[in-house]
C-alpha positions in Angstrom: 109.5 54.2 58.9 108.5 50.0 58.8 111.8 49.3 60.5 111.2 52.3 63.2 107.8 50.5 63.9 109.4 46.9 63.8 112.2 48.3 66.3 109.5 50.2 68.6 107.1 46.8 68.7 110.4 44.5 69.5 111.4 47.5 72.9 108.1 46.9 73.7 107.8 43.4 73.8 110.9 43.8 75.4 109.7 46.2 78.1 107.3 43.8 78.6 108.8 40.4 79.1 111.1 42.1 81.5 108.0 43.4 83.3 106.3 40.3 83.3 109.6 38.5 84.6 109.7 41.1 87.7 106.1 40.2 88.5 107.1 36.3 88.7 110.3 37.4 90.7 108.2 39.2 92.9 104.8 36.1 93.2 107.7 33.4 93.9 109.0 36.0 96.9 106.0 36.8 97.8 105.1 32.9 98.2 108.8 32.1 99.8 107.4 35.0 102.5 104.2 33.3 103.0 105.5 30.0 102.9 107.7 31.4 106.1 104.9 32.5 107.8 102.8 29.4 106.9 105.5 28.1 108.9 106.1 29.7 112.0 102.3 29.0 112.4 102.8 25.2 111.8 105.2 25.7 114.8 102.8 26.9 116.8 100.8 23.9 118.4 97.2 24.8 119.6 94.4 22.9 121.4 92.1 23.5 124.0 94.0 25.8 125.9 93.6 30.0 126.5 97.7 29.9 125.7 100.0 29.0 123.0 102.9 27.2 122.9 105.6 28.1 119.8 108.4 26.0 118.6 112.1 27.2 119.6 115.6 25.8 118.8 118.6 26.7 121.4 121.4 27.8 119.9 124.0 25.4 120.7 128.0 25.9 119.9 128.1 22.6 118.1 126.6 22.3 114.8 126.5 18.5 114.7 123.1 19.0 117.4 119.6 20.6 117.4 117.5 20.6 120.6 114.3 22.0 119.9 111.8 23.0 123.2 108.5 24.5 123.7 107.9 28.2 125.1 104.7 29.2 126.0 103.0 32.7 124.5 100.0 34.5 125.1 99.2 33.1 129.1 97.6 35.8 131.0 99.8 35.3 134.2 103.1 36.6 132.9 104.6 35.6 136.6 103.1 32.3 136.0 104.2 32.1 132.5 108.2 32.9 133.1 107.9 30.3 135.7 106.8 27.6 133.2 109.1 28.7 130.9 111.7 28.2 132.7 111.1 24.9 134.1 110.1 23.9 130.1 113.9 24.8 129.3 115.7 23.7 131.8 113.7 20.4 131.2 116.4 19.9 128.3 119.1 22.5 129.4 121.7 19.2 130.4 121.7 17.9 127.2 123.4 21.1 125.6 126.8 20.5 127.8 129.0 20.1 125.0 131.4 18.3 127.2 129.1 15.4 127.9 126.9 14.6 124.5 127.4 15.3 120.8 125.3 14.7 117.9 122.4 15.5 119.6 118.8 15.6 117.7 115.9 16.2 120.0 112.4 16.8 119.2 109.3 17.2 121.5 105.3 16.9 121.1 102.9 17.7 123.3 100.7 14.9 124.5 98.4 16.7 126.1 97.6 20.7 126.7 94.9 22.8 128.5 93.9 24.5 130.8 95.0 23.0 133.5 97.6 20.7 132.2 100.6 20.8 129.9 102.4 17.6 129.0 105.5 17.1 126.8 107.1 14.9 125.3 110.9 14.8 124.5 112.5 12.0 122.5 115.8 11.8 120.5 119.2 10.0 120.0 122.7 11.7 120.6 126.2 10.4 121.8 127.7 10.2 125.0 131.0 11.6 124.5 132.3 8.5 125.2 130.8 7.7 121.6 128.2 5.5 123.6 124.9 6.0 121.2 122.0 6.9 123.7 118.5 6.9 122.6 116.6 10.2 124.9 113.0 10.1 126.5 112.5 12.9 128.9 109.4 14.8 129.7 107.6 17.3 131.6 104.3 18.3 133.2 103.5 21.5 134.4 100.1 21.8 136.4 99.1 25.4 134.5 96.6 26.1 138.0 100.0 26.5 139.8 103.6 26.2 137.3 104.3 23.6 139.6 105.5 20.0 138.1 104.1 17.2 138.8 106.2 14.3 138.4 105.9 10.6 139.8 106.9 11.7 143.2 103.5 13.7 143.9 101.1 12.4 141.6 100.7 9.5 143.4 99.6 9.7 146.9 102.7 9.1 149.5 100.6 6.3 151.6 101.6 2.7 150.8 98.0 1.4 150.3 98.5 4.0 146.8 101.7 3.2 146.0 101.0 -0.8 146.1 98.0 -0.5 144.9 99.4 2.3 142.1 102.0 -0.9 141.2 99.8 -3.3 141.2 97.7 -1.7 138.7 100.4 -1.2 136.4 101.9 -5.2 137.2 98.2 -5.7 135.3 98.9 -3.5 132.6 101.8 -4.8 131.9 101.2 -8.5 132.3 98.5 -7.7 129.8 100.6 -6.6 127.3 103.9 -9.3 127.4 106.3 -6.5 129.5 108.4 -8.0 132.7 107.7 -4.7 135.1 110.6 -4.0 136.7 111.2 -4.5 140.1 112.5 -1.3 141.3 110.9 1.8 139.9 112.8 5.0 141.1 113.5 5.1 137.7 109.4 5.3 136.0 108.7 8.9 134.5 105.4 9.5 133.5 103.5 12.1 130.7 99.9 12.6 129.9 97.8 12.0 126.9 94.1 12.3 126.5 92.6 10.5 129.1 95.7 7.9 130.0 99.2 8.3 132.2 101.5 6.9 130.6 104.4 5.2 132.9 108.0 4.5 131.3 111.0 3.3 132.1 114.7 2.4 130.8 115.3 -1.4 131.4 118.3 -1.5 133.8 119.8 -4.1 131.3 122.5 -2.9 129.5 121.8 -4.3 126.0 118.3 -2.4 126.7 118.0 0.1 123.6 114.2 1.2 124.2 111.9 2.6 126.7 109.3 1.1 127.9 106.2 2.1 128.1 102.5 1.6 130.3 99.3 3.7 129.5 96.9 3.5 132.5 93.7 5.0 131.9 93.4 7.9 134.8 89.9 6.7 136.2 91.7 3.7 137.7 93.7 5.6 139.2 91.6 8.8 140.3 91.2 7.1 144.4 95.5 7.1 144.7 96.4 10.1 143.3 96.7 13.8 144.1 94.8 17.1 142.7 96.7 19.9 144.4 100.5 19.9 143.1 101.4 22.7 145.4 100.6 26.8 145.8 100.9 29.1 143.4 104.3 31.3 143.2 103.2 34.8 145.0 103.6 37.7 142.4 
C-alpha cells in the first residue's frame, strides 16, 4: 500500500513538473511574441503628424547588403500616400543595383515629421563594383500637402538676389565653423531638422571621406525661400 502511495505521489509530482515546464515554455513563447510585437511597434516612427511611418527592408539578392527605407501609413489620402511612398522607395532604388554596389548597409532617420513636411536622411556605407569604399548620405523631403519633393532647386527662390543672399548666409555659417565652403554649390543637398535646414555636400577633393554639413535656422532664410512646392496631383 505504501509502495502504491509512494508511486502515486511520484507520478503526481512528475506530472506537475512537466506541466510547470509546459507553462514556462508557453510563457517563453508569449514573451517572444510580445517582443516581436514591441519590436514592430518600435519600428514605427511617430511625431506631430496625422500619419505614421513604418520601417521596411529592401528584398535584395545580394546577401551582403541591407537597405532600410520608410513607408507612410495611415495617411488620409491614399493617392497622395501612394505618390509619396513611391518617392521614398525611389530615393534608394539606385543602390539596389547589384552590378554597381555591394556590401551596402544603409539605414535612415526621420529628421522632421509633421503635417506639412516629412524629411528623411539615409546614411550608410558600401562598395562600388570596382571595390572602392563609399560613404552614403542621401535625403528626401516631401511636401505633405502636394506630395512633391522639396529640393534645393525649388526651396530657394530662383531670382539671383535670393540665391546670392542664401550663399552669403551659408558662407557666414561655414566660416563660423571653420569650414571652407566650395565655390560651386551644385552638389549641395538639403534636409530639415527641427527649425533648421541642413545643407550638405561631399567636397570635390578625392581624399574627402565625409560630408560637410551646415545647419541654418529657417528664420534666417524666410525671405529667400518658397512656401509653395507645386500643385497637388489630380485624383
